[in-house]
N, C-alpha and C positions, 0 to 999 in steps of 0.2 A: 105937496106938503112942504112947508117951509122948514128951514133949520130950526126956527123957534118953536114949531109945533112937533118936532121930533121928540120922542121919549127916550132916545139913546142915553144910557147912563142912569136912568131912573129905575125904580123898583116897581114891579107889579106884585101886589100882595093879594093872594086869593081871598075872596070874600067867603064867609061861611056858606053862602048860597051856591058857590061853584061846586057842581056835582061831579066833574070829571076827576076820577081817582088819581090820574097822573099829576094833578095839581092841587089836591086836597091840602090846605094850609101851607101852600108853597109860597116862596119868595123868589121871584125871578128878576135877575139883573138883565136889563135890555142892553145888548151889545150893539145892536143896529136897528134902526127904525126909520123907514122912508116909504115912498110911494109903492115900492116893490114888496113891502111886507115888513116883518120884524123877526129878529132872532135874539134869543137870550138863553141864559142858563139858570136852572133851579139851584139856588144857593144852599138849600137845607135838606138835601137828600143824600147823606153819606151812604156808601155801600160798605160791605165788610172787606172789600178788596184793597189791600195796601198799595200805595203808589209804588213801593219797591218791587211789587210782584209784576207790574206791567210797564213801568217806566223808571227802572232802577236808577239811571243817571240823574233823574230829577228828584228822587226821594229825599235827599238831604235839604232841598229847598222848600219842600212841602210843609205847610203849617199843620198844627194839630187840629183835628185828628189827621194823621198822615195817610188818609185813605182817598180813593177815587170817589167822586160824587157823581150821582146820576143827574146830568145836566138837563135832561128832558127825554121825551119819548122818541125823538127823531135821531137816527144814525148813532145808535148805541155803540157801534164798533169804531167810532171816530172819537178822538180826544181833543179837547180844547184846554188851554191853560190860561188862567187869569192871575195876575200879580199886581200888587200895590207897589208902586215905585215913586218915591218922591223925586221931584226935579224933572229933568228932560227925559230921562230914561236911556237905557243902553240899546245897542243894536240888538235886534231880536225881540223887541217889545214895542207894541203899538198902542198909543193912548186911545182909550174909549171915552173916558170922562174923568176929569180931575186927575187923581193919581192912580186910577184903575185902568189897567190895560191888558191886552192879549199878548201872550208869549208865544213865539215861534218855537215849537217843540223840535224843529229841525236844527235850531241853533245849539251850539255847545253850552251846556249848563254853566260851565265855569266862566263864560263871557258875561253872563247875567248875575252870577252869584253875589258879587259885591254890592249890587244895587237893588236886587229884588227883596222886597220886604216880605210879603205874604204871598205864597203861591198855592193855588188850588188847581187840581186836575179834574176835568169833567168828562165823563163818557156821555156823548150825545148832547143834544140841545133841544130847546123849545123853539118852534118856528110857526109863523103865521103868514099866510098869503096876503096879497093886496086887499086891504080893507077888513080882513078877518079880525085883527086885534081891535080895530075901532068898533066893530059890531059887538065884540065881547065886552068892551068898555061901556057901550051904550046899554047893554043888557045887565050891567051891574055885576059882572063876574070878577072884576079886579078893582082894587084901590091903587092909584098911582101916587107914589111918594118919592121923596128924594132919597138917594142912596148915600151912604157914608162909607169911607174906605174900609172900616172895620167890618162891614157886612160881609165882605168877601172872605174874611178869615176868622170869623167868630169861632172860638174853640168848642162851643156847644151848639152846633147848628140846629138841633131839635128844638131849641128855644128861640130861634130867630124870628119866627112868625109873630109870636107874642111880643118880643122885644121891639120889633119894628113898629108894630101898632102902638105899643105903650109910649113910644117917644113922640107920637103925633099929637097935635093939639085937638082940643074939643072932644066931640063924641067918638071920633075914630079911636082914641086911646082906650075908651071903655070896651071896645071889642076885644082887647087883649085878654079879657076875662071870660070871653065866650066859651062855654063848656065844649069839650070834645064831642060829647053826645048830648045834645039839648033835650032829648026825650027822657033822659034820666032825672031831669029837674022836677 
């Protein structure tokens, strides 16, 4: 896989046909994608757990809603943090794509506080083995679209699936109106 074919930094938007309940109407930001597989976080699965309850030092940097998000079905006991940082970024932050990057939760929050725009904490992640994501794409499980920095910190994450689809061109934008339960039509 060439760097040009990597989907790192792009969004996977679940198609209405995707039947896995872990990913129903999910929007996944891909943090890494290469020959070894892919890793991302689901951006629109807030939990009722406040950041202050599990990572209190980071709570003041967390955007609204200030809760932990379920990043995916893998390693739910592990935490990842993503932040939007304009410019080169501070120590403890690694660029993924554009101004979006990963935060080292072992770094002191005060080192990053002045530069971190929007911070989100994710419990777990979504992962794919070699070729697995490509097969799912071939099967039509996901739409691949460009990410925007605001996707990471949208204050109403339950509306993200529709919002991302709505900003696409052509017929993909029409899917934003797809009913939650098409059998009720």
